[in-house]
C-alpha positions, 0 to 999 in steps of 0.5 A: 500499501502505498498511501497517504498515513490517513487512508490506511485505518480507513481502509484496513477496517473494512476486512477483518483478516489481513496484512498492512504494507506501507511503502515511502520510496518516494516517486516509486512508492506505487510500482513498489507496492504493486511487486510486493504485492505480486510477489505475495501472490505469486508465491501463495502467501495471499489470495488476493491483495488490495494496492492503493496509491495516493498523495496530497499536494501541499506548499511543503511538496510545491516548494521543494520542486519548486527549489529544485527547478523541475517545475514548469511554468507553462505545462508538462510536455513529456519527451517534447524537445521544449519541455521544461518540467513537470506539474503535480496532481493530486488524486487517490488511485486503487487496484485489486489483484488476485492470484487467479487470471479469470475472465473479469481480470483486465489484465495479467502481471508476467514479471516485475523489476526493482533497480536501484539508482544510488546516483545523486539524491535528486537526479537520475543517473543521465545513462539510464542504468538503473531503469535498463537493470529493472526493465531486463529483470522483468523481461527476464521473469516474465520470460519473453523477448523485448521484441514482444512488448508493443507499448512502455508507459514511462515515468515522463515526468517532462523534466530534462533530466528524467526524459532522456534518462529513460529514453537512453535506458529504452535505447539499451533495452530495445532495438527498435522502441516500441509505443511510449508515452505518459499520462503526466501531461493530462493528469501531472505527477501524482507522487507516490500514487503514480505508479498505481495511476499508471498500472490502471492506465495500462491495465485499461490499455490492454483491455480496450486495445487502445494506446495511451497518448501523449498529451503534448499539443503541437510541440515535437515530439523525442519518441 
């Protein structure tokens, strides 16, 4: 569970037998929570898991990103040549994971991958080594080839550093980069909840056979 502290007792009060785990790994919290739940189900520790991702806007959060020069003054434009930063979003997202795939399932998780950048406290490693490792780990666990992947839902914050790092990592994984998009041009960066928001977007994309677009106006895309 990646969520605001007060959300935990609210949700847990609805269930009698459960295990609560809260992840506080910044923007990776939602993805980490999904990965943890996936492994708990894979090894038959539980039959179902509820993963909640939520974060709230605050003056401290906004001021912090502003001081880093990471905020856009013109609107978030992921993967564009003239991107100038991120926009903050706010909200909560929830998914239910099950150990068994059924006809009611939206999609299936077949592999996860994680890696620690350990490069800089606020900046990613430009060469994308950590992201490359995480994607390779997921592909290896899923027992598929990179060429079998036809869509990548990117972190795509719209900052100068992040988007180039992601593209460098994608070039290392794929001979021909598949379709790539980021929802942050539409809903902003939901911080600790972002991973769960993106998981829902991907699940719906798979179910509906539609690629989520990059909403960037007339700006020239890097991908």
